[in-house]
PyMOL Python script that loads the backbone (N, CA, C, O; Angstrom):
from pymol import cmd

cmd.read_pdbstr("""\
ATOM      1  N   UNK A   1      -2.708   8.085  11.875  1.00  0.00           N
ATOM      2  CA  UNK A   1      -2.210   7.258  10.629  1.00  0.00           C
ATOM      3  C   UNK A   1      -2.732   7.468   9.972  1.00  0.00           C
ATOM      4  O   UNK A   1      -3.118   6.417  10.483  1.00  0.00           O
ATOM      5  N   UNK A   2      -3.553   7.897   8.857  1.00  0.00           N
ATOM      6  CA  UNK A   2      -4.256   7.413   7.663  1.00  0.00           C
ATOM      7  C   UNK A   2      -3.893   6.137   7.497  1.00  0.00           C
ATOM      8  O   UNK A   2      -2.785   6.039   8.023  1.00  0.00           O
ATOM      9  N   UNK A   3      -4.446   4.387   6.746  1.00  0.00           N
ATOM     10  CA  UNK A   3      -4.396   3.467   6.565  1.00  0.00           C
ATOM     11  C   UNK A   3      -3.582   3.484   5.627  1.00  0.00           C
ATOM     12  O   UNK A   3      -2.539   2.833   5.686  1.00  0.00           O
ATOM     13  N   UNK A   4      -3.927   4.267   4.542  1.00  0.00           N
ATOM     14  CA  UNK A   4      -3.330   4.663   3.021  1.00  0.00           C
ATOM     15  C   UNK A   4      -1.815   4.911   2.869  1.00  0.00           C
ATOM     16  O   UNK A   4      -1.077   4.644   1.921  1.00  0.00           O
ATOM     17  N   UNK A   5      -1.552   5.485   4.041  1.00  0.00           N
ATOM     18  CA  UNK A   5      -0.554   6.127   4.461  1.00  0.00           C
ATOM     19  C   UNK A   5       0.523   5.031   5.240  1.00  0.00           C
ATOM     20  O   UNK A   5       1.681   4.978   4.825  1.00  0.00           O
ATOM     21  N   UNK A   6       0.085   4.158   6.391  1.00  0.00           N
ATOM     22  CA  UNK A   6       0.953   3.440   6.890  1.00  0.00           C
ATOM     23  C   UNK A   6       1.021   2.200   5.520  1.00  0.00           C
ATOM     24  O   UNK A   6       1.851   1.299   5.645  1.00  0.00           O
ATOM     25  N   UNK A   7       0.370   2.215   4.606  1.00  0.00           N
ATOM     26  CA  UNK A   7      -0.078   0.947   3.476  1.00  0.00           C
ATOM     27  C   UNK A   7       1.334   1.426   2.581  1.00  0.00           C
ATOM     28  O   UNK A   7       2.326   0.701   2.509  1.00  0.00           O
ATOM     29  N   UNK A   8       1.251   2.541   2.034  1.00  0.00           N
ATOM     30  CA  UNK A   8       2.473   3.343   1.308  1.00  0.00           C
ATOM     31  C   UNK A   8       3.996   3.040   1.788  1.00  0.00           C
ATOM     32  O   UNK A   8       4.991   2.653   1.175  1.00  0.00           O
ATOM     33  N   UNK A   9       3.775   3.353   3.038  1.00  0.00           N
ATOM     34  CA  UNK A   9       4.866   3.133   4.043  1.00  0.00           C
ATOM     35  C   UNK A   9       5.621   2.032   4.266  1.00  0.00           C
ATOM     36  O   UNK A   9       6.830   2.180   4.087  1.00  0.00           O
ATOM     37  N   UNK A  10       5.191   0.844   4.647  1.00  0.00           N
ATOM     38  CA  UNK A  10       5.295  -0.230   4.563  1.00  0.00           C
ATOM     39  C   UNK A  10       5.485  -0.768   3.451  1.00  0.00           C
ATOM     40  O   UNK A  10       6.362  -1.618   3.609  1.00  0.00           O
ATOM     41  N   UNK A  11       5.085  -0.737   2.228  1.00  0.00           N
ATOM     42  CA  UNK A  11       5.263  -1.177   0.442  1.00  0.00           C
ATOM     43  C   UNK A  11       6.836  -0.477   0.123  1.00  0.00           C
ATOM     44  O   UNK A  11       7.707  -0.983  -0.584  1.00  0.00           O
ATOM     45  N   UNK A  12       6.921   0.968   0.939  1.00  0.00           N
ATOM     46  CA  UNK A  12       8.552   1.374   0.398  1.00  0.00           C
ATOM     47  C   UNK A  12       9.558   1.070   0.936  1.00  0.00           C
ATOM     48  O   UNK A  12      10.696   1.148   0.473  1.00  0.00           O
ATOM     49  N   UNK A  13       9.018   0.456   2.621  1.00  0.00           N
ATOM     50  CA  UNK A  13       9.918  -0.677   3.376  1.00  0.00           C
ATOM     51  C   UNK A  13      10.433  -1.970   2.728  1.00  0.00           C
ATOM     52  O   UNK A  13      11.473  -2.369   3.251  1.00  0.00           O
ATOM     53  N   UNK A  14       9.981  -2.703   1.751  1.00  0.00           N
ATOM     54  CA  UNK A  14      10.524  -3.443   1.240  1.00  0.00           C
ATOM     55  C   UNK A  14      10.358  -4.884   1.785  1.00  0.00           C
ATOM     56  O   UNK A  14      10.672  -5.928   1.213  1.00  0.00           O
ATOM     57  N   UNK A  15       9.955  -4.770   2.670  1.00  0.00           N
ATOM     58  CA  UNK A  15      10.134  -6.080   3.558  1.00  0.00           C
ATOM     59  C   UNK A  15       9.503  -6.821   3.525  1.00  0.00           C
ATOM     60  O   UNK A  15      10.031  -7.922   3.680  1.00  0.00           O
ATOM     61  N   UNK A  16       7.840  -6.813   3.291  1.00  0.00           N
ATOM     62  CA  UNK A  16       7.312  -7.498   2.674  1.00  0.00           C
ATOM     63  C   UNK A  16       6.179  -7.499   1.559  1.00  0.00           C
ATOM     64  O   UNK A  16       5.731  -6.503   0.991  1.00  0.00           O
ATOM     65  N   UNK A  17       5.876  -8.581   1.400  1.00  0.00           N
ATOM     66  CA  UNK A  17       5.709  -8.498  -0.234  1.00  0.00           C
ATOM     67  C   UNK A  17       4.152  -7.618  -0.329  1.00  0.00           C
ATOM     68  O   UNK A  17       3.687  -7.422   0.795  1.00  0.00           O
ATOM     69  N   UNK A  18       3.202  -7.011  -1.595  1.00  0.00           N
ATOM     70  CA  UNK A  18       2.325  -6.427  -1.422  1.00  0.00           C
ATOM     71  C   UNK A  18       1.326  -7.146  -1.166  1.00  0.00           C
ATOM     72  O   UNK A  18       0.394  -6.640  -0.541  1.00  0.00           O
ATOM     73  N   UNK A  19       1.258  -8.681  -1.638  1.00  0.00           N
ATOM     74  CA  UNK A  19      -0.038  -9.790  -1.202  1.00  0.00           C
ATOM     75  C   UNK A  19      -0.001  -9.597   0.534  1.00  0.00           C
ATOM     76  O   UNK A  19      -0.893  -9.200   1.284  1.00  0.00           O
ATOM     77  N   UNK A  20       0.945  -9.900   0.738  1.00  0.00           N
ATOM     78  CA  UNK A  20       0.995 -10.111   2.347  1.00  0.00           C
ATOM     79  C   UNK A  20       0.303  -9.102   2.811  1.00  0.00           C
ATOM     80  O   UNK A  20      -0.758  -9.269   3.412  1.00  0.00           O
ATOM     81  N   UNK A  21       0.992  -7.574   2.512  1.00  0.00           N
ATOM     82  CA  UNK A  21       0.590  -6.344   2.835  1.00  0.00           C
ATOM     83  C   UNK A  21      -1.002  -6.023   3.231  1.00  0.00           C
ATOM     84  O   UNK A  21      -1.569  -5.728   4.283  1.00  0.00           O
ATOM     85  N   UNK A  22      -1.649  -6.336   1.164  1.00  0.00           N
ATOM     86  CA  UNK A  22      -3.027  -6.543   1.585  1.00  0.00           C
ATOM     87  C   UNK A  22      -3.823  -7.352   2.424  1.00  0.00           C
ATOM     88  O   UNK A  22      -4.991  -7.008   2.609  1.00  0.00           O
ATOM     89  N   UNK A  23      -3.332  -8.490   3.025  1.00  0.00           N
ATOM     90  CA  UNK A  23      -3.980  -9.357   3.376  1.00  0.00           C
ATOM     91  C   UNK A  23      -3.874  -8.464   4.804  1.00  0.00           C
ATOM     92  O   UNK A  23      -4.889  -8.300   5.481  1.00  0.00           O
ATOM     93  N   UNK A  24      -3.071  -8.115   5.057  1.00  0.00           N
ATOM     94  CA  UNK A  24      -2.472  -7.221   6.804  1.00  0.00           C
ATOM     95  C   UNK A  24      -3.521  -6.492   6.828  1.00  0.00           C
ATOM     96  O   UNK A  24      -4.368  -6.614   7.713  1.00  0.00           O
ATOM     97  N   UNK A  25      -3.592  -5.806   6.053  1.00  0.00           N
ATOM     98  CA  UNK A  25      -4.494  -4.169   6.136  1.00  0.00           C
ATOM     99  C   UNK A  25      -6.186  -4.563   5.451  1.00  0.00           C
ATOM    100  O   UNK A  25      -6.907  -3.658   5.032  1.00  0.00           O
ATOM    101  N   UNK A  26      -6.667  -6.194   5.436  1.00  0.00           N
ATOM    102  CA  UNK A  26      -7.807  -5.767   4.766  1.00  0.00           C
ATOM    103  C   UNK A  26      -8.437  -5.647   3.601  1.00  0.00           C
ATOM    104  O   UNK A  26      -9.656  -5.510   3.506  1.00  0.00           O
ATOM    105  N   UNK A  27      -7.490  -5.699   2.461  1.00  0.00           N
ATOM    106  CA  UNK A  27      -7.658  -4.645   1.397  1.00  0.00           C
ATOM    107  C   UNK A  27      -7.276  -5.843   0.036  1.00  0.00           C
ATOM    108  O   UNK A  27      -6.331  -6.632   0.058  1.00  0.00           O
ATOM    109  N   UNK A  28      -8.130  -5.718  -0.902  1.00  0.00           N
ATOM    110  CA  UNK A  28      -7.632  -6.309  -2.016  1.00  0.00           C
ATOM    111  C   UNK A  28      -6.610  -6.332  -2.763  1.00  0.00           C
ATOM    112  O   UNK A  28      -6.482  -5.180  -3.177  1.00  0.00           O
ATOM    113  N   UNK A  29      -5.798  -6.980  -3.181  1.00  0.00           N
ATOM    114  CA  UNK A  29      -4.644  -6.427  -4.198  1.00  0.00           C
ATOM    115  C   UNK A  29      -5.220  -5.814  -5.199  1.00  0.00           C
ATOM    116  O   UNK A  29      -4.133  -5.302  -5.470  1.00  0.00           O
ATOM    117  N   UNK A  30      -5.889  -5.400  -5.977  1.00  0.00           N
ATOM    118  CA  UNK A  30      -6.808  -4.331  -6.775  1.00  0.00           C
ATOM    119  C   UNK A  30      -6.557  -3.245  -6.045  1.00  0.00           C
ATOM    120  O   UNK A  30      -5.842  -2.447  -6.651  1.00  0.00           O
ATOM    121  N   UNK A  31      -7.019  -2.752  -4.471  1.00  0.00           N
ATOM    122  CA  UNK A  31      -7.009  -1.721  -3.818  1.00  0.00           C
ATOM    123  C   UNK A  31      -5.498  -1.299  -3.637  1.00  0.00           C
ATOM    124  O   UNK A  31      -5.146  -0.146  -3.388  1.00  0.00           O
ATOM    125  N   UNK A  32      -4.663  -2.355  -3.791  1.00  0.00           N
ATOM    126  CA  UNK A  32      -3.513  -1.968  -2.868  1.00  0.00           C
ATOM    127  C   UNK A  32      -2.537  -1.670  -3.765  1.00  0.00           C
ATOM    128  O   UNK A  32      -1.579  -0.995  -3.389  1.00  0.00           O
ATOM    129  N   UNK A  33      -2.615  -2.079  -4.954  1.00  0.00           N
ATOM    130  CA  UNK A  33      -1.579  -1.479  -6.162  1.00  0.00           C
ATOM    131  C   UNK A  33      -2.946  -0.219  -6.763  1.00  0.00           C
ATOM    132  O   UNK A  33      -2.528   0.292  -7.803  1.00  0.00           O
ATOM    133  N   UNK A  34      -4.101   0.245  -6.451  1.00  0.00           N
ATOM    134  CA  UNK A  34      -4.683   1.553  -6.794  1.00  0.00           C
ATOM    135  C   UNK A  34      -3.827   2.497  -6.225  1.00  0.00           C
ATOM    136  O   UNK A  34      -3.220   3.446  -6.721  1.00  0.00           O
ATOM    137  N   UNK A  35      -3.896   2.034  -5.037  1.00  0.00           N
ATOM    138  CA  UNK A  35      -3.408   3.238  -3.555  1.00  0.00           C
ATOM    139  C   UNK A  35      -1.576   3.744  -3.707  1.00  0.00           C
ATOM    140  O   UNK A  35      -0.993   4.654  -3.118  1.00  0.00           O
ATOM    141  N   UNK A  36      -1.005   2.677  -4.797  1.00  0.00           N
ATOM    142  CA  UNK A  36       0.398   2.494  -4.311  1.00  0.00           C
ATOM    143  C   UNK A  36       0.598   3.171  -6.120  1.00  0.00           C
ATOM    144  O   UNK A  36       1.708   3.633  -6.383  1.00  0.00           O
ATOM    145  N   UNK A  37      -0.149   3.180  -6.897  1.00  0.00           N
ATOM    146  CA  UNK A  37      -0.132   4.046  -8.275  1.00  0.00           C
ATOM    147  C   UNK A  37      -0.222   5.417  -8.116  1.00  0.00           C
ATOM    148  O   UNK A  37       0.541   6.230  -8.640  1.00  0.00           O
ATOM    149  N   UNK A  38      -1.417   5.744  -7.189  1.00  0.00           N
ATOM    150  CA  UNK A  38      -1.923   7.068  -7.076  1.00  0.00           C
ATOM    151  C   UNK A  38      -1.212   7.489  -6.280  1.00  0.00           C
ATOM    152  O   UNK A  38      -1.520   8.667  -6.099  1.00  0.00           O
ATOM    153  N   UNK A  39      -0.264   7.154  -5.564  1.00  0.00           N
ATOM    154  CA  UNK A  39       0.762   7.669  -5.142  1.00  0.00           C
ATOM    155  C   UNK A  39       1.961   7.812  -5.540  1.00  0.00           C
ATOM    156  O   UNK A  39       2.488   8.882  -5.236  1.00  0.00           O
ATOM    157  N   UNK A  40       2.763   6.837  -6.314  1.00  0.00           N
ATOM    158  CA  UNK A  40       3.514   7.307  -7.510  1.00  0.00           C
ATOM    159  C   UNK A  40       2.981   8.353  -8.636  1.00  0.00           C
ATOM    160  O   UNK A  40       3.881   8.952  -9.225  1.00  0.00           O
ATOM    161  N   UNK A  41       1.825   8.616  -8.967  1.00  0.00           N
ATOM    162  CA  UNK A  41       1.480   9.337  -9.724  1.00  0.00           C
ATOM    163  C   UNK A  41       1.024  11.136  -9.201  1.00  0.00           C
ATOM    164  O   UNK A  41       1.132  12.135  -9.912  1.00  0.00           O
ATOM    165  N   UNK A  42       0.599  11.081  -8.000  1.00  0.00           N
ATOM    166  CA  UNK A  42       0.108  12.207  -7.333  1.00  0.00           C
ATOM    167  C   UNK A  42       1.374  12.528  -6.100  1.00  0.00           C
ATOM    168  O   UNK A  42       1.503  13.587  -5.487  1.00  0.00           O
ATOM    169  N   UNK A  43       2.274  11.226  -5.949  1.00  0.00           N
ATOM    170  CA  UNK A  43       2.663  12.159  -4.546  1.00  0.00           C
ATOM    171  C   UNK A  43       2.333  11.843  -2.939  1.00  0.00           C
ATOM    172  O   UNK A  43       1.148  11.617  -2.694  1.00  0.00           O
ATOM    173  N   UNK A  44       2.977  11.818  -2.175  1.00  0.00           N
ATOM    174  CA  UNK A  44       1.799  11.969  -0.592  1.00  0.00           C
ATOM    175  C   UNK A  44       0.375  13.143  -0.297  1.00  0.00           C
ATOM    176  O   UNK A  44      -0.255  13.097   0.759  1.00  0.00           O
TER     177      UNK A  44
END
""", "prot")
cmd.dss("prot")
cmd.show_as("cartoon", "prot")
cmd.util.cbc("prot")
cmd.orient("prot")
């Protein structure tokens, strides 16, 4: 599964903060929010 898809699934789960998820996935908060916003605008 693509890392972006895993990240979005974890965000949608809502049990962990985006900041924590970004640390776990080894990405910046800016990148995490960019992925999330792109998903919200364009869908899966």
